[in-house]
N, C-alpha and C positions, 0 to 999 in steps of 0.2 A: 271164539278164536280171534277176538280183537276186532279188526276192521271188517266192515261188510264186504262181501265178495260178489263180484259180477263175473259170470263166465260167458264167453263168446262161443257159440256152437253153430254148426251148419255143415253142409257138404263142401267139398273143395271148391276153390275159385269163386266164392261169393263175396270175398272181401273181408274176412275175419281179421286177418293180420293187418290189413290196411286200416281198419277201424281201431285195432289195438294200437297201432303206431300213432294214429291221429289223437287218440285219447291220452296216451302216455307222453308222446313227443311234444304236444302243444301245451302241456300243463306242468309236467315235472319229468325230469330225466328218468330214463329207465333204470331201475335199481337192481333188478335181478333178471338176468337172461339165462335161463337154464336149458337152452337147446342142447340136446345130447344127454341131459340127466333124465328127462322124461320125453315121451314120444312127441316131438314137435310142439312142446308146450312152453309158453313164456308167461312170466308173472311180472306185474308192476304194481307198486303202491303209488297212487296218484291223488292229487287234489282234484276231485271231480267237480266241485262247485265252490268258488271262492266266497260267494256271499254267505253261504251257510257253513263254510269251513268244513265241508264234508270230504273226508278221505276214504278211499276204498281200495281194495285189491282187485285188479282185473286179471283174468286168466284167458289166454288165447289157446284154445284146444285144437287138436288135430282134426282134419276134415273127416267126416263120416261118409263112408261109401257103402254100396251094396254089392261089392265084388265078392263072389263066392259066398254070398249070404252071411257076411260076417258082422252084420249090425248087432247080432245078439252075442258076440264074443270078441276076443282079442282087444284091439285098441279101441273099438267102438264101445265095448263093455266098460273099459277103463274110463273113457270120457264120460259115459252116462253115470258111472258110479261117482266120479268126481263132481258131477253136477248136483248130486244129492246134498253136497256140503255147501252149495252156493245159495246166496240169499235171493239173487235175481239172475235170470238167464236171458241173454240176448240171443234169440233164434234168428239167424241172418239168412235171408234169401236174396235172390237177384232179380231185379225188375226186368232185366234183359232176357232172362230165361223163362220167366213166368213160373207157375207151379208145375213141378215135375213129380214123378212118382216117388223119388227118394225124399223130397221135401215132405210129402204126405206121410211117409213111413217114419221119418224123424219126428214130425209133429205128434204122431200117435204115441211114440215112446216118451216124448217130453211131457205130454198131458198126464201120463201116469205118475209122474214125479210129484204132482200137486205142489208145484213151486210157482212163484211169480215169474211168468214168462212174457217177455216183451218181443213182439214180432217186429223185426227191423228189416225193411226193404231197402237194400243198398243199390247203388248205381242208378239212382232214381232222379238224376239231375234233369229238371224240366218236366218231370212227370206229374200230372194232375192226380189228386187223390181219387177221383172218380174212375180213373183208368187202372187203379190198383185194387179194384173190387174183387178180382179173382182170388186174391190172397186170403179172403175171408173163409175160403174153402178149407184152410188149414185148421180152423176151429180155435184160433188163438186171438180172435178179435181183429180190430183194424190195424194195419201195418203202419209203422212210423217210417216215413220216407226220408232217406238220407243219401248223401254222396260222400262216402268216407274219403275218397280221393281228393275231392274239391272242398271238403269241410262244410258242405251244405246240410242243414237240418240237425247238426250235432247238438247245438244248444237246446233245441226243442226236445230232443231225445233225452238229454240230461235232466231237463225240467220235469219231464214225464216220469223219469226213473226215481227221482228223489223221494216221493212219498212211499215207495215200495221198500226203501232201505231201512233196516232196523237201526235203532239207536245203538252205537257201538258200546260194548261193555268195557269200561276202563279197568284193565287188569293191573293189579299191584305188581310192580316190577320186583323180581327176585333181588334180594339184597346181596350185593357182591362185596365180600370182605377180602382185604389183602390182595394177593395175586390171583387174578381170574385166569384159570387155565382151561381152555376148551379142548376137549378130546374129540377129534374128528376121524372119520374113516368110513370105508364101505361097511355094509352089514357083515357081521360074523368074523371080523378081523381081531376081535378081543378087546374092544374099548371098555365095555362094562367089566370084564374080568380084570383089566388093568386097574380100573378105579377101585374095585373091591379089594384088590391086592394092596393098593396104596392105603386104603382106609382100614384094612384088616378086618372087615366085616362085610356081610352080604347086604350092602345098602342099595345096590342097583341090580335089577333083574339080569341074570347072566345065564342063559341056556343056549344050547347049540341049535339055534333057529334064527335065520337072518331076519332082521327087522323087529326084534322084540322090544327095543326101545322106541317108543312112539312120540316122545316129547323131549325137550331139553330139560334136564334135571340139574338143579343147582345145589351143590353139597359143600357147605363150609366146614373146614377143619383146621387144625393147627399142628405144626410139626417143628420142633426145636425152636419155639418162640415165634415162628413166622406163620402168619395167617394166610390161608389159601381158600379159594372157592373153585371147586372142580365142576366143570360143566360137561355132563354126559349128553351127547347129541344123538338124535336118531340117525341111523346109518343111511347114507344117500345111495340109492340103488342105481344100477344101469337102466337105460331107457327100456330095454326089453324085459326087465324084471319088475317094473313098477306097475302093479295091477290094482292095488288097493287104494280106495279113495283117500284114506288118511295120509298116504305118503306125501302128497303134494304139500300138505300143511307141515309135515315133519321137515321138509326141505326148507320151508320158510323159517321155521324155528331154528334150524341149524345155522342159517345165515344170520339170524338175530343173535345167536350165541357167539358167532364169529365177531360180530360188531362189538359185543360187550366184553370180549376177552382181551387180556394183555399178552398172553402167550398161547400159542396153539401147539398141541401135540397131535401130529398126524400119525395114526397107526396103520402100518402096512402088514400084509400077510407075507411072511418070508417065502412061503411055497409058491406064491403067485407073483411076487415082485411088484413093480410099478405098472399098474394097469392103466388103460385109457381113462378110466374113471378117477383113479388116483391123480393123474395129471391134471384133470379138470379141477379137482379139489385144491391141488397145489396152486393152480392159476388163480382161483378165488382168494386163497390165503395171501398170495403175493400181491394181488390187486388191493387188498385191504391194508397191506403193509404191516402185518402182524409178525411178532417174533415167532420163530418156528423151530421145533424139534421134530425130527423124523424118527419114529420108533418102529423097528422091524421086529414084529412079534412072532412067536412060535419058532424061534431061532434054534432051540434045542432039538427040534425034530429033523434037522438036516445033517447030512454027512459033510465031510470036509470039502469034497468036490462041489457039492451043491452050494455050500457057503461061499466058496470062491467065485462061482458063477453068479450068484446073487449080487455080491459086492461089485463085480465087473459091470454088470448091467445097471446097477444103481449109479455108478460113476457117470454113465452116459445119460441116463434118463433124468437125473436130478441136477444136471449142470446149470439149469436156469434158476435154481434156488441154491446156489453154491454157498450161500451164507449160513445155511442150516446145518446143524450137526446131526449125525446119524448114530442111533443107539440100538444095540441088538439085545433083545430081552426075551424072556418067557414069562408072560403075565400069569399063566397057570401055575408055574412052579416058583415064581418070584425072583428068578435070577435076573440081575441087572436093573430091577425096578428102583431100588434105593438110590442108584447112581443118577437118576433123572433129576433129583431135586436141585443139586448144585447148578447145572446148566439152566434150569428153569429160573432160579433166583438171579443168576448172572444175566440172563436174557432180559428179565424184567427190569433190572437195574440199568442195563445198557439202553433199553428202549425208552426209559423214562428220565434219563439224566439230561440236565440242561448244561451245556458247555459254554464257557465264557467266550465272548467275542475275541478277546486278546489271544486266547489259546487257539481258536480256530484260525485266526489270521497268521499266527506263527506257522501253523501247518500249511496254510495256503502259500506262504512265502517259500517254504521248503518244496512244495509241489511245483511252483513256478520255476524254482531253481533247477529241479530235476527234469522238467519238461515244459518248455515255454508254450503258451497257447498257440495253436496253429492259425495261419491266415485263412479266412473264408471270403471268397469272392474278392480277393485282392486286399482285404482289410484284416489286420491282425487283431484277434480278440484281446481285450484288455479287461482283466478281472481286478477291480480295485479293492474290494473287501468282501468278507463273508460273515454271516451271522446265523444263529439258529433261530428258527421261527416256530417250531412245534416239536412235540414228543409223541411217541407211540404212532407212527415210527418217528425217530429223530429226523427232522427236516432242516436242511441247510439251504439258505438262499444266497446266491452269489450275485454281486452287484458289479456293474462295469459297462463297457461300451461294446456294441456289436455282438451281444450275446443271444440274439434271436435264433441263430442256427448253429449251436455248438455241435461239432461233429460227434457222432456216437463213440468213436474211439477215445476222444479226449474226455467225454462224459464218464466213460468207464474208468479211465485213468484216475480222474479226480475222486470218483466214488471209492475205488479200491484203495487209493492213497489215504483218504480220510478214515476209512474203515480200519486200516492197519494202524494208523497213527492214534486213533481213539480207542483201539483194542476192542472193537465191537464184536460180539459173538452172537450168532443165531438171530441177528437183528438186521433187517434191511435198512438201507440209508436212502432217504428221498432227497433229491437235489432239484432245486428250482433256480431259474436265472432271471435277472431283471436288468434291462439295459436302461441307463440314464438318458433322459431327454436332454437335447442341446438347449440350454436356456436362452440362446441368442438366435434360434432358428427363425423366429417371426419378427426379429428386431431389425429395422432398416439402419444401415451404417451411415449416420449423418457426418458429413465432412465439415471441418471448421474452415475458416477463411484462408488460413495458411495452406491447408491441404488442397483447397480448390484452386488457388493460384499455382501451386506446384503442378497440379494436373493439367492446367491450361498450358503452362510452359512445355510440359512433356508432349502434349498433343501437337503444339506448333513445331516442335523439333521433329516429330515423326512425319508430319506433312512435308517439311522441307526435304527430308531424306527421300521421300517418295517422288518428289518432283525431279530430283537429280537422276 
């Protein structure tokens, strides 16, 4: 699966999330926060050790409890299944509570996994190792004493962990040719059926069972002289539906596919509309700045009233990605599928085009003429020029004075003005602002002899007026 995996497990309130934040926040920014996709679970790819250049994936799991004897089922079963895919498990206990019955029960279940388990005793600031002897009762060896909150003992824990980590297997990256199109969506919305319809053959498993796609599948093909790579991703389930251990890694693969795509096709079920999970996926796509087409599948199964209701609700729920076009299709019967290629190619072209600085500044001049930059804290914003600094998504950088706090309303005005002027479709526009430094701010103004004499005469004149 690529990077070695470390899972953090234990009962509630022992400091799992604090340790997770300490490890991820102090080394590398959190790359994937999936709270809401799975039950209170977060993932991060971090640089665990700089000297050995060791990267790992860490997983913060939900707390295990013994309420209603659910250690053998439900969320606890899900967590324990996920641990089977881990290379190292941090079993976290609290020095303040000592060993309690639930710790013993969890330890017993963990030992059956036959994994490398490291007993981590948290909240142990100032605690002597001899006073932690009671934790040997858990049958997992001596505890590693840390304070996740204060950062104590973290380095020693990492040094102890390194020998247990397998050497990562370097996977050959799938070759992406032409336009990379990631097909995303919840399970059973018709992603694989859509790809099969596009390809005209049963290249991807498509059966009526949620979650049948377990990994991201890269499929190159050519249509009318244009090369494409379709990426079929595993369906991301809702948190209450994620029970199988493989799902957490399917989510990571889906995010990787999103990173490698040029255009994203998000498939929604016409009968269900935009669910909370779809909104989460849309947020992830928007954060990545990918060109986006929204495809409403199973459209032919609705009557006219249902179709009008679906369109009405879509207008409301998709307002925050108003740059994306909406397409109504039936992947099973093929209606509307062929019309997706033109907007895909157009989106790819828009997202990857580099616009000249002169063109952009002509548009800026027209924008300023239509709406002058507003004053902020008594100072009027002054935008001197704009240039493009990146593609996928197209990124424009505005240079000028006092641009640290551009009002949201004016930011939206500029974004919409440039989108319309550049005729961008299905492509988000990213805007950055840079304020110029005053080159004379640290320079003392030296007066010449004439200026000094003039100042003296002025001071004498003021003094005489005061005496009167």
